[in-house]
N, C-alpha and C positions, 0 to 999 in steps of 0.2 A: 507812267506805266499803267497797264490795264490787265484785268482778268475778266474772262467772259462771264458775266453775271447770270446768264441763262443756262450755261453749260454745267450740268451736274448729273449725278447718277439718277436723279429723279426727273431731270429736265424741267424743273419747276423754278420759277423766279421767286426769290425771297429778298427781303430787305431787313435791316435791323429792327424795324417796327413789328416784325413778325415774332420777335422773341423778347422775353423778359430776362434781362441780364442780372446775374447774381454775383456770388463771390468769385474772387480770383482763385483758380485751382492750379495754375502753373505759369511760370515765367521763363522765357528764353532770352537770347541775346538781342533778338529783334521782334519779339512777339509776346503777347499776354494771352493766357487761356482763361476764359470765364465759364463758369457753370451757368447754363441758360435754359429756359423753358419755352417751348414753342407755344404761342398764344392759343392757336386753334386746337392742338392735340394734347397740350400739357406734357408732351414728351420732353425729357431732359436731354440736353446735348452739351458737349464741350465745344465752345466756339473760340477758335484761334483768331485773334485780332492783330493785324499787322499794320503799322503806321507807314504809309507810302513814303513820306519824306525821309524817315529813318532808313528804310530799305534802300532807297536810291543813294542816300548820303554814304551808307556803308557798303554800297555796291553789292547788295545781296539779291538783286532782282532775279538772277539766274537760279539761285538756290531756292527761292520761293516758288518760281515756276516749275522747277524740277520736283519739288515736294508735291505740288499739285498734280503734276503729270504721273508721278509714281502712285499716289493715292487713288487716282482715277483708274489705274490698271488693276488694283487689288480688290479681290472679293473672296475673303477667307476668314474663318472665325477667329484666327489668332492675330489679326491685324486690326488696328483702329480703322473705322470705315468713314469715308468722306461722303456726306449726304448732299450738301449744297455748297456752292461758292457764290459770293456776290461782293459788291463793293459800293462805297459811297465816295464822296470827293476826297476824303483824307485817308480812308482805311480799306484794307482787304479783309474779308471774313471767310474762314473755313469752318463749316459746321460739321463737327466730328462726333462719333459715338462717344458716350461718356463712360469711362472706366471708373466705376464708383469706388473700388477698393484701393486705388492709388498705385504708387510705384513699388515694384519689387524691391527696390533699394531700401524703402522704409521698413520692410519686413526683415531684411538682413540686419539693419541697425537695431531693430527691436529684439530679434532672437540671437543675433551674433552669427549664427550659422544654422544650416538646415540639416536634419538627419538624412540618411541615404535615400529612403523612399521618396521624400520631398524633393531632394536634389534630382533624383532619377526622373520624377514626374515632370517637374518644371523645365528641366533641360530637354526632355523628350518633346515637350510642346514647342520649344525653341527649334529643335531639329525639324519637326514637321513644318513649322513656319518657314524656315530657311529653304527647305526642299521646294516649297511652293514659290517662294520669292525668287529663287534662282531659276526656276522653270520659266519665270516671266522675264528673264534676262536682267534682273536687278540685283545689285549688291547694296546692302544697307550701309556698311562702312562706319557706323557709329553704334554698333550693338553693345549695350551695357545695361545693368540693372535699372538705371535711371530711365531708360527708354523702353522698359518693359512694364506695362501697366497691367492691372488685374480687374476683371469685370465682376459683376454681382456674384457669379458662380465660381469666382477665383480661378478662371482661366486667363491665360496671358493675352495681352493686346499690345503688339509691338507698334511703336509710334516714332515720330521724329525722323523724317526722311530728307532733311535739309542737306545731309552729306551723301545721300545715295547716288549711285551711278547706274545708268541704264547701259548695259554693255552691247545690246543688240536691238535693232528695230525689228519690224515684222520679217524682214528678209534675213535676219540673223547676222547683220553686220554690226561691227562696233561703232558706236556713236562718237561724235566729237566730244572732247572733254568739256566739262562744265565751264572752264575758263582756260586761258592760255597758260596758267600757272599749274601745270600738271604735277609738279613736285611739291606743291603746297601741302602742308599737313592737314589732314582731315581726321576727325574722330576724337577720342579721348585717350589721354596718355597711357593709362593702365591697361587699355584693351586694344590699342592700335597694333597692327601686325607689322613685322619687320619690313616686309616688301613695300608697305605704304611709306615707310621712312626712307627707304633706299632706292626704290624703283619707280619708274614712270608708268609701268604696266599695272592694270587693275586685274585682280583675281577674285573669283567667287569665294575662294577659300580664305580670304581675309576675314569673312564672317565666321568661318570655322575656327580660326585662331581666337576670335572673341568668345566663341562658345567654350573653348577650352579654359579661357580665363574665368568665365562665369561658373563653370563646373567647379573649378578650384576654389573660387570665392564662396560659393554656396556651402561647400563642405568644410572650409577652413575658417571662414570669417573675414578674410582679407584677399585682395587680388594677388596673383603670383609675383607681379613685378611692382616693386614699391621703392620709393626714394624721396629725398627731400625736395626735389624739383624735377621738372620734365626731362631735362637733359640726362640726369642720372637714371631716370626710369628708362629712357630710350636706349641708353648704353646697356642696361641689363637685358632689354628685349633683344637687341641685335646680337648679344653674346649668349642668349638663352640662359641667363643667370637667374635661377630660382631654385627653391628646394621645397620638399613636402614636410610639413610638421608631423610630429608623432601622432599616431591615431588616425591618419588619413587612410581611407579605404583603399585596399590594394587594387581592387577592380576599377575604382574611380581613378586611381593614379595611372593605371595603364591607359585609360581613355584620355586623360589629360596629356600624357606623354605622346600619344598618337595625334593629338590636335595641335599641341604647341611644338610644331616642327618648323625650322627656319625656311626650308624649301616649300613654297606654297603648293607645289605639285606633288608633295609627299604626305599631305595631311589626310587623315582618315575622313572620308566623306567627299573629297574632291573627285572629279571625273577620272583623273589618272589613277586613283586608288580604289576604283570600284563604285564611286558615287555614294549616294545617300543610303542605298540598300546595305552596303558594307558598314556604314556608321550605325544604322538602326539595328544591325545584327550583333553589335558589340555586346559582350556579356553584361556590361553595366545596364543595358536596356532590356535584359531578359524579363519577359512577362508583360512588356508594354505593347498594347494593341494600338499601333500608330494610326491605323485606318479609322478607328472609332474613338480616339483619345479625347477629341473635342466634345463627345457626347457623354463622357464618363465623369464621375465626381472626383475632383482632386483630393489627395489625402490631406488631413489636417497638418498645418505647419507646426513642426516640432523641432526644437533646437537639437544640435548634435553634440553630445558630450560623451565620448567613448569611455568605457571602463578600462583601466590599466591596473598594473600591480599596486600602484600607489593611490589609485582613485577607483575604489570598488564600485560595483553596481549599486543601484538604488536599494536601500533597505528601509526607506521611510514611506512605503506605499500607503500606510494608514494615515499619514500626516499630510499627504499631498492633496488637500481639499482647498478650494477657493474660499477666501474670506477668513475671518477669525471666528472660531467657535468658543463660546463662553466657557463651556466645560473644559475644553482643551486649554484655554487660558489659565484656568485655576490650577490645572495639573502642572504647567510648566513655569508659571510666574510666581515668584515670591517678591512682591514689590518692595523696593528699598526706599525708605523715607529718610531723606537727609535733612537734618536741622540746619538752620541758618548758620549757626556757629560751626558745625561740622563742615558745611559747604565752604565757608570762608577759609577754614584751616586747610582743607584739601586743595582749594584753589591756590592759596599761598604756596603750599608745598609743590604744586604742579608748576608754578612759575619758576621756582628755584631749581627743580630737578629734572623736569621733563623737556627735552629739546624740541618736542613737537608742540609745545604750548603756543609757540608763535604762529601756528597755522590755524588755531581754533577760535580766534576772535574772542579770547578771554572767556570761553565757555568751559565748564568743568568736563573733563574727559571721564566718561563712565566705563569705557572699555576700549582697549587698543590692542593691535597685534598685526603681525606681518601676514599678508594674504597675497595670493596670485590673482590679479584681476584679469579675467579671461575675455578675449574676443575671439569666439570660435575656438580654433585649436591653438591660438597664440595666447601667451600669458606674460604679464609684466608684474614684477614684485612691487607691492605697495604697502605702506603703513596705513591701515584702516583705523579711523578715529571716530568712535561713537560718542557724542557729547550731548549735553543739555541743549535745548533750543527748540526742537531736536535737530541735530546735524549728523551727517555721515561724511566726513572728509576722507580723501585718499591722497597720500603724499608719496612722491618719488623719494625713497630713503637714501639713495645714492647721491643724487644731486640736490637733495633737500629743497624740493620745489612742490608746492601745492598743485596737484593736477586737476582737482575738481571736487564736486560733491555729488552724492546720490540725493536727488531731490525728495524731500519729505512731503507727504500729503496723507489724507485720511485713507487713500487707496493703497498706500505702500504696504507690501506684505512680504515678510521673509519666509523662506521655505528651505528645509534641509533636503538635499538629494541623497547624501550619504555622510559618513563620518567626516569627510574632508570637504566636500563641496556644498555650498549653499547659494541660494538665489535671493536677490532682493528685487521683487517685482514692483515696478512703478507704472503709471498709466501709459507711458510712451516707450518704455524700455525695460528689459530684464537684465540686471547686472549679475554676472557669474563670478563667484569668488571661491577660492580654495584656501582654507586655513592650513598653514604649514604644520600645525601641531595636531591636525585631525580632530578639531573641536568645533565642528560646524554647528552642532546643536547648542553650544554655549552662545555663539553669536545669534542664532535664531531666537533663543530664549531672552537674551538681553535686549535685542531690537524689539521683540514683541512686548517686553516689559515697558520699554520707553514709549512704544506706540500706545500702550494701554494708559500710561500716565497722561499723555497729551490728547489722545482721541477717544479713549474708552469711556470716560465719564460723559463726554459729549454725546456718544451713542446711547448711553443708558438713559439720558434725559429725554431722548426723542420718543 
């Protein structure tokens, strides 16, 4: 197989020797992406490296060439840009723009869900990107948070066109399919549209279905169609079987319902339904300047936790400061010193009477209680166990299974949102917990106390 080493957007011949290759920043089924620096300019790029033997063995040649063809057609601020392509004996190289802030999916994992202004902004950027992409006769077909990257300014950069389809050439005619297997599944289970599962025909609005899934996920924390395996997910998709959790924005729900429509010709944004102008004029996008959105500053990413009758608005505004303040520590902490004898007595009693002792690796439990561990608008009942070590275990109380731990470090920080809800911030993720007895401040005080015992003295010595 070959790829034209001189054909690129800059029409400049490059070789691997023109770049210093650094760390791996992404891996696909048949490629590895490296952070690289151009020797002459010191410009950073993401270089996608593809092994020729692997591509030919897996019969992916058409997909690779299709991705290059699509990238060569694109010139828009919301898409990854292809600068150079070249090859050597064993590998193909795609030199791409570097999206320094990583995948949108990472931010969903970190925050669990986005508030409405963030969801509005980032899905509006996706809408603008799709309008451009479809004007070029291209369907992405694998649009998902993992394939939406963020650049230095936190604007989206859509990538990964291995599953894309070019519906028309310059004359506006439909192209031949990528392979003879037109019914083969492309995309990712949670975001794939029903017509891709059931029809041989390609539709631009398959990307609008994925947009609906992304709007739902950004606001709720999970995709709308979920299951234990792909077949179960596909069954739910073809039956349009999903529901909105409590607290989901009414206007966002209306948008999702107009995008997640089984008939691809009835989705908001498709040509039959008035095109992208109708989609952009939906009330959810009120106030968005689509023409200049790429020039404007995105809002800060904030998690979405709506107030309800059982979960009041934030009343802890004076406490929501980053880090630990020594004066505040003195106010909330009365450090409990346990003697060796007392510890042994309490641990012996715990072994005999506490059915959760088996989950804590023989550590003394300092506080326990039922909490709802939230992921966006979804919640699961868990027994939270704060122990010496320090450890924060969470257990499924119904099935009596240890589900995991909140990782401790010097950077761990608890924060009360209100009487019921509290956060545990860690470097890679924020955990959202709701105390069923509305005693979030007790959890924050106790976690802070344990933090002080294990890390406070260390900081004082610095």
